[in-house]
Structures are given as structure tokens and as C-alpha cells.
MINU-108156 format. One record per residue: residue in three letters; x, y, z of N, C-alpha, C in turn. Coordinates in steps of 0.001 Angstrom, whole numbers, plus 524288, in hexadecimal, padded with zeros to 5 digits. Layout:
% residues N
alaXYZXYZXYZ
...
//
This chain:
% residues 188
metEADD17174B60201EB06B7110B6041AEB3BE712D660895
serEB32370FD160CF1EB7817106A61164EBCBC70E6161008
thrEBF8570FBE61404EC55870F086128EEC64D709826135E
argEC2F3705B261654EC33B700F76168FEC1A16FE5561264
gluEBCD8700E06101FEBA9D6FE5660B49EBEF16FE82606F7
argEC176703A56065FEC5C370483601E1EC9A9701EB6022C
leuECBE86FFED6076CECF2E6FC4F60824ECEA76F66E605DA
valEC9356F43F607D3EC7B86EFB3606A3EC6FA6EFCD6008E
gluEC5576F29E5FE77EC39C6F3235F80DEC78B6F2B75F56C
serECC4E6F6F05F756ED1D76F65D5F4A3ED3EB6F08D5F516
thrED42C6EF325F962ED5EE6E9DD5FA41ED4246E5CA5F6E0
argECFC46E5FB5F680ECCA66E2165F2B6ECE126E2BB5EDB4
alaECEAD6E6F15EAC9ECFB46E83B5E5FDED5FB6E67B5E544
leuED8A46E80B5EA48EDF8E6E73E5E8E8EE0AC6E13E5E8BA
leuEDCA06DD065ECC1EDD9F6D8665ED3FEDBBF6D6085E77F
trpED80E6D8325E53CED67A6D5635E061EDA1B6D6375DBCB
gluEDC836D9E75DB84EDF7B6DBC25D7FFEE61A6DA6C5D7FC
argEE7786DA455DDC1EECC36D97C5DF63EED3A6D4C35E21E
glyEE9AE6D3315E56CEEA4D6CF975E8EAEECD96D0915EDD0
tyrEED8F6CDB95F1CEEEEFD6CF755F75FEF4AD6D1765F75F
valEF8016CEB95F62AEFD536D09B5F611EFD516D63C5F3A5
glyEFAAB6D65F5EE70EFBC76DBA05EC45EF89C6E0445ECE1
thrEF5D76DF8B5F156EF1EB6E2BD5F4B2EF53B6E52E5F82A
serEF7AA6E92C5F92EEF9DA6EB0B5FD52EF7046EF91600FB
proEF7596EF0B605F0EF4366F3946091DEF5846F815605E1
lysEFA896F97460552EF9C26FEE86023CEF69D6FFB85FD3C
thrEF6546FB885FA38EF43E6FC615F5B3EED496FCE85F746
ileEEBEE6F98D5FAFAEE68A6FAD15FD1DEE5B46FFEB5FE77
glnEE8F3701C2601FEEE787705BF6044EEE89D70AD45FF98
glnEEB43709F25FC3CEEBB670E9E5F7F6EE6F670E1D5F492
argEE3CB708D65F336EDF93708D35EF88EDA0B70A465F37C
alaEDB9A709725F8EDED60170B055FB36ED6357103B5FD6E
glyEDBB6712F35FC78EDB6D718345FE65EDB147192C604B2
alaEDD7C714D66059AEDEEA7151560C60EE39D7146B60E20
glyEE3E871602612BBEE971716566148CEEA6571149617FC
glnEEEDA7106D6194AEF12370BCF61BDEEEDE770B96621DC
glyEED5370FAB62471EE98870ECF6286BEE42470E736283E
serEE28B7100B6240EEDD1670EBC623AEEDD1D707B7622AB
metEDFE57067661EE7EDFBA7011361DE9EDFE26FD4362304
tyrEE3F86FF2062642EE4CC6FCAF62BB6EE1326FE6F62F01
hisEDDFE7022262F24ED92F7035F63243ED5EC6FDDA630D0
hisED43E6FDA162CD9ECFE86F99F62AD4ED1876F4F362AF6
pheED60A6F32E6290FED7B46ED6D6291EEDD1E6ED1F62C27
thrEDE646E89C62E10EE35C6E72B62F88EE79D6E63362C78
glyEE6236E6166282FEEA836E595623BEEE8CF6E35E61F0A
lysEED7E6E33A61B19EEB616E1136156DEE7076DC7E615E4
gluEE9176D81361921EE5986D3BD61989EE0266D37361AE2
aspEDFBC6D7D861EBCEDAD06D8A8620BAED6D76DB9361CBB
leuED9BA6DF6F61ADEED7826E1BD616A4ED67D6DEDD611B1
alaED9146DC1460FE8ED9346D76860AB1ED47E6D35F60C78
glnED4666D2456112AED0006CEBD6136BEC9EC6D20661241
alaECA626D61C61436EC56E6D9836144BEC3C06D97660D14
alaEC72F6DA80609F4EC7996DB9A604B3EC5AD6D73E60185
ileEC7AE6D15E6045AEC62F6CC5D60140EC1416CC44602F7
argEC0816CC04607F8EBB2D6CB4B609D7EB6636CE9C60710
argEB7276D21F606C4EB4696D77B6034CEB3296D4D05FE5A
thrEB89F6D3D95FC21EB6F26D10D5F686EB4666CD045F5BA
alaEB4BA6C8505FA35EB1D56C2E05FA87EAAF06C53D5FB58
aspEAA266C7DC5FF2BEA50D6C9D85FFC3EA26A6CBBA5FB6D
gluEA4676CF735F8AFEA2666D11E5F313EA1226CD165EE7C
metEA5706C9FE5EF5EEA51E6C5F45EB45EA08B6C2655ECDD
argEA0276C0695F08BE9C326BCED5F220E96046BF055F28A
alaE96CC6C42B5F37FE91596C6805F2FCE8FD66C6E85EDE8
alaE93506C8235E9B8E922E6C8A95E3C4E903A6C3295E172
valE93D76BF575E337E923C6BA395E1BCE8D9A6B79D5E3AE
aspE8C8C6B9475E888E87CB6B7B05EAE2E83C56BA415E7C4
alaE83466BD955E62CE7EA26C0E05E47DE7E566BEE85DE4B
glnE81916BE145DB3FE80B36BC025D742E7F036B5375D778
leuE81716B1AC5DB0DE7FD36AD865DB81E799E6ACF05DE03
serE780E6B0645E059E72CA6B16D5E199E6F056B3125DE83
glyE70026B4BA5DA91E6D166B7865D6A7E696B6B36D5D3F7
proE65A76B5485D033E61246B0B85CF04E645F6AC375CA18
glyE60966A9425C9BCE62856A4F35C5C9E64906A0215C894
thrE662069C255C455E6896697A65C5E7E6BE6698435C7BA
alaE6ECC6935E5CA73E74BB692E15CC1EE781F6941C5C8B5
valE778E691CA5C2EAE7B38692E45C023E7AD6697F35BDB0
gluE768A69A865BD55E76AD6A0095BC3BE79316A34F5C064
argE78996A27C5C4DFE7B426A59D5C881E7F9E6A5905C935
ileE82186A0B05C7C0E881969F7B5C7A8E8A4A6A2735C405
thrE872D6A1975BF3DE88A66A45D5BA67E8A066AA335BB19
alaE853D6ABC75BCA8E87436B2CF5BD71E8AD66B53C5C0DE
tyrE8BEF6B0BD5C585E903E6B1F55C8EEE95586B1075C536
leuE95DF6AE835C19BE9B276AC105BF27E9B5B6B0745BAC4
argE96EA6B2D75B9C5E97916B58F5B479E965F6BAE05B5E2
argE96E46BB4D5BAB9E96276C1935BC29E9B1F6C4705BAA2
gluE9A1B6CA0C5B9D3E9EA26CE065B7C0EA2B26CD495BCE6
argEA8326CCB15B918EAB596CC765BE25EB0FF6CE2E5BB3E
aspEB5F66D0E95BF42EB9CF6D23E5BBC4EBDC46CC6C5BC07
valEBCC76C9225B837EBF766C4275B80AEC6316C51D5B7EB
leuEC7D36C8D85B4CAECE686C8535B59CED03D6CBD65BADE
argECD016CD845BDFBECE4F6CE7B5C30AECE186CA885C59D
glyECB356C60C5C555ECB646C1E25C84AEC7186C1BD5CDA6
cysEC6AF6BEC65CFCBEC2376BE475D356EC57A6C0265D845
proEC3106C5185DBD1EC5FA6C77D5DF0FEC6876C4735E3F3
ileEC3B36C06B5E535EC4B06BBD45E948EC83F6B7165E691
glyEC61B6B5B65E196ECBA56B1C15E0B5ED0396B2F65DFBB
argED1206B7735DE25ED67C6B9DD5DE74ED8B86B8B25E246
leuED6D26B8C95E68AED9AD6B9425EBA1EDAF66B2E35EC35
thrED97F6B01B5EAE1EDC366AA195EC14EE0196AA085E8E4
glnEE2716ACFB5E526EE6E06ABA15E326EEB296B0AD5E6FF
aspEE9BE6B2BE5E97CEED4F6B5CB5ECC8EEED56B2325F16C
proEF4316B11D5F1F8EF6156AD385F568EF44C6B0995FB8E
aspEF5C06B5945FB82EF58F6B87E600B8EEFE86B8F560236
valEECA16B76F5FED9EE6A66B82360136EE5EC6B399602EA
ileEE8456AF925FFC7EE68A6A933601AAEE9766A80B6064A
alaEEE4A6A9C5607D4EF0E36A88460C54EEEF86AAC5610DB
valEEB316ADDC61101EEA216B1AB6148AEE49B6B07061681
proEE2F56ACD161B02EDE846AB0A61CB4ED93F6AE2561CAD
thrEDA966B38F61E16ED6046B79161E3CED5E96B96561740
leuED8A26B961614F1ED8316BB2460FB4ED5FB6B76B60C59
argED7A16B20860CAFED6926AD72609D5ECFBB6AB6560BDF
alaECE5F6AE426107EEC8026AB39611CDEC5076AE2D60E55
proEC3FA6B2F460E25EC0486B57E609CDEC0A16B2DC60559
valEC4506B2A2603D9EC60B6AF355FD43EC2536AA0D5FD8F
gluEC48F6A7CB60104EC2AD6A22A60251EBD4D6A11D6032E
gluEBAAA6A47160607EB4B76A59360715EB3256A5E560350
thrEB4316A8FF5FF54EB0AB6AB925FADBEAFC36A7905F760
pheEB5166A4B95F636EB4836A0C65F32BEB10D69C5B5F552
serEB17469B785FA01EACE8696045FC48EA87B698335FBC5
trpEA6AB69D205FCADEA2F569F555FCEFE9FED69FE95F75B
leuEA2C06A0635F2BAEA16769F4C5ECBAEA09169A4E5EB63
argEA3A8696E15ED58EA217691455EC43E9CB76903C5EE3B
gluE9CC8690F05F362E97EF68F7E5F5F1E92B9692D15F3F3
argE935E698425F208E8F8269AB25EFE7E8DBE698705EA04
leuE90B5696BA5E7B8E90E0695165E33EE8E6B68F185E32E
alaE90F168B6D5E6DBE8D77686FE5E6E6E883D6885D5E966
alaE86B468AF15EBB9E80F268C3F5EE2EE7D4D68D985E8A5
valE80BC68FFC5E5E0E7CC1691795DF85E7D0E68B405DD6C
valE81EF689595DCCCE8130683EE5DA22E7CC2680A15DC97
argE7C2A680405E1E1E791667C8F5E3B4E736167E845E353
gluE726D6849B5E454E6CC8686355E262E6B36683D45DCAB
glyE6E7A684445D96CE6F006820E5D45DE6D2067CC85D3C0
leuE6EF46792F5D750E6E8F673EB5D7E2E6929673E65DA96
aspE68256757F5DEF6E637F675595E12DE5E656777F5DD82
argE5F5D67A825D959E5B5467C0F5D657E59E5678645D1E9
glyE5E366753D5D0F3E5E3E6709A5CC49E6085673C95C70E
gluE639F677E05C7F3E664367B645C495E6B9E678725C2AB
leuE6DEF676135C709E71C8673B35C534E726C66D615C4F0
aspE754666A325C2EFE75B0664A05C232E77EB663625C8A5
alaE74EF65F065C9FDE759565D915CFC7E7B6565B7F5D04B
alaE7EA165BA75CCEBE8407658F45CDBDE87B065DC55CE61
valE8562662A15CE80E88846679C5CEAAE8A46667FD5D5AE
aspE8E2E667AA5D6A6E8FAE669035DC2DE914466D4F5DD88
proE8D766704D5E04CE8D53675F65E224E94926783E5E3BE
alaE96546749A5E68EE9AEF6773F5E86BE9F0E6774B5E415
serE9F6B673875E0DDEA38F672185DD6DEA2206764F5D8C1
thrE9DA0676B85D84EE9BD2679D45D418E9CC0681285D4AF
alaE9DE2681835DA08E9E12686D75DB71EA4DF6876C5DB7C
alaEA64A684A35DD92EAD956836F5DC3FEAE5A684B25D72A
alaEAB26680DB5D441EADB5682775CF16EAC88687925CAFD
ileEA82068AA75CF2DEA7D168EFF5CC8FEAA6C693175CDED
valEABF6692905D2C6EAF80696C55D4B5EB55C695875D18D
alaEB687690065D19FEBC5868F5F5CF10EBB766915C5CA22
alaEB879690265C786EB7166935A5C200EB7C36994A5C14B
leuEB53769ABB5C474EB5396A0B85C48AEBB216A3515C63D
glnEBCBE6A14F5CAFFEC2446A3115CCC2EC5DD6A2655C851
glyEC5F669C3F5C5F6EC8ED69A855C1F2EC90769F2B5BD29
glyEC3C86A0655BBADEC2F46A3C15B7BBEC5396A8985B819
tyrEC6106AAF05BD3CEC8466B0865BE3CECDE36AE505BC73
valED0BA6AAD05BE2DED64D6AA925BEB8ED7DE6A90C5B86E
leuED4636A6165B64CED6346A5AB5AFF0ED4B46AADC5AD0B
alaED19A6ACB65AE6AED1276B1EA5AB8AED4AA6B6EA5ACD1
argED6726B6B95B0DEEDB696B9EE5B3B5EE0186B8B95B035
alaEE0CE6B3495B0E8EE60D6B1105ACBAEE54A6B2BB5A7CD
alaEE0806B1E25A49FEE0536B4205A072EDF1A6B91E59E50
glyEDE246BC435A177EDE266C1845A1F1ED8BD6C3EF59D46
thrED56F6BFC759E6EECFFF6C02A59B38ECB696BD8459EF9
proEC7376BE9B5A01AEC2656BBF05A306EC15A6B6B25A11B
aspEC3986B68259AEDEC1886B1EE597E3EC0DA6AD0B59B1F
proEC6366AB8C59D95EC5FC6A66B5A15EEC2826A5A55A59B
pheEC0A86AAAC5A6FCEBD736AA735ABF0EB7656AA315A90E
aspEB6896AD3A5A4D8EB1046AAD85A292EB0956A5B15A12C
glnEB6516A2D259F5EEB48B69CFD59E4EEB38C69AB55A26F
alaEB5DA69BE45A6FFEB525697EB5AAFCEB03F698905AE06
valEAD9769CC75ADBFEA82469DC05AFBBEA59D69B535AB4D
thrEA5CF69B825A6BBEA280698085A13CEA22C6926A5A2BE
glyEA674690505A44CEA83E68A785A526EA4DC689035AA35
ileEA5E568B995AE1FEA337689D15B2C0E9D5868A785B23B
leuE9B7268E8B5B06EE95CD68EA35AF66E938768AFF5AB56
alaE9692687D25A729E9537684E35A519E956B67FDC5A6BE
leuE98CD67E7E5AAB5E982C67A455ADA8E937E67A575B144
leuE933367E255B372E8EEF67E1B5B71EE890E67DD25B370
glyE883A680B85B03FE84D76803D5AC07E824467B985A9A5
alaE8749678315A927E8669671C15A76CE84D666F415AC35
argE83D6671C05B15FE816166E675B5CDE7D466710A5B6B6
thrE7BDF674CC5B3E2E74A2675985B332E71CE672AB5B1DD
valE6DE3671BC5B56EE695866E9F5B362E653C671DE5B030
hisE647466F475ABB6E6053671FE5A7DCE5BF6671025A850
//
């Protein structure tokens, strides 16, 4: 792994663990095994490096979600596969956690990939719901945009509740609840 890659990967891990303020350039350099000169050779500073790390996390998340939502099955089966996939619930969502970081949200270049990822996720889920409507799998009264927003809200809220409780149970309940609501709108 190149020095640049080590810096980006170290920053990604530290942002997830500590947030932006808790991630110092010195800590990034130590974790990456890189010197200050190497860091500033590849990046203009902490913000530039954090932006690269957030974009990388967002791109990987999008690719993984798209692969799951593009798989076989009905719309509800694909959404279920996405919501039930294995994840480290108590660590939270690496993108969702950034929304709670005031220093990320206050800086447009850091906030942008977070905002873009959630917009993309809502749009991608809405497209799957639309496919379900077009195939006659879902009740015609189902609104793709609001359903997608509810799915994302339940997922992100589930992370928050699980972290607060110190157990993945609230997350599992949130997923089960949203799937039950979606299932109730399935045409049988």
C-alpha cells in the first residue's frame, strides 16, 4: 500500500473511531507510518485528507449498497437483503456518524460527500421501490420517495438507538419494523 493510501485508510478509520476533531494530523501520520512531509506531499492539510477519506468511504458504501440492491429477487427481497446484511451495528454507520460531527457538517467540502451519499441512497432505494410498483409487487399507494426516506431514517435511527443501548437489539427492531411496514404494502 502506498503512503497516500495508508494516509487515506488511516484517516478513514480514525474519523469513524474519533470524529474529525479527535483525528489529529499527528495521529494520522502515526497510524499510517508516514511522516509530516509525506502527508503534506500528498494533501494540502487535514481537511483535504479528510475529504479524500470521506469520499472513499462514501464510494465504497455506494458500491456495496448498489451491488445488494441490484441482486436478484423482488424489490422487498432486495431491500431486505440490504437491511439485514452483516454490519458492525455498535460502531455505527461510517457515513451516518459524520452527520453528528459539527466540524464535518460546518465545512462544505467535508459535508458534501455525506449529503451526496444520503441523497444517492434515498434515490437508489426509491428506484427499487419504483421497480416493485412497476412489477405489481407493491401496493400502488406506496410512494417511492417517502418510503426510501423512511427506510434510511429507520436504518440510521437504529444505529443511534443501538449505540445508546450498547446492544444491536434496537437496530434489529428498527429494521424488523420497517420491513413489516413495507411487507404490509406488498401485493399478494
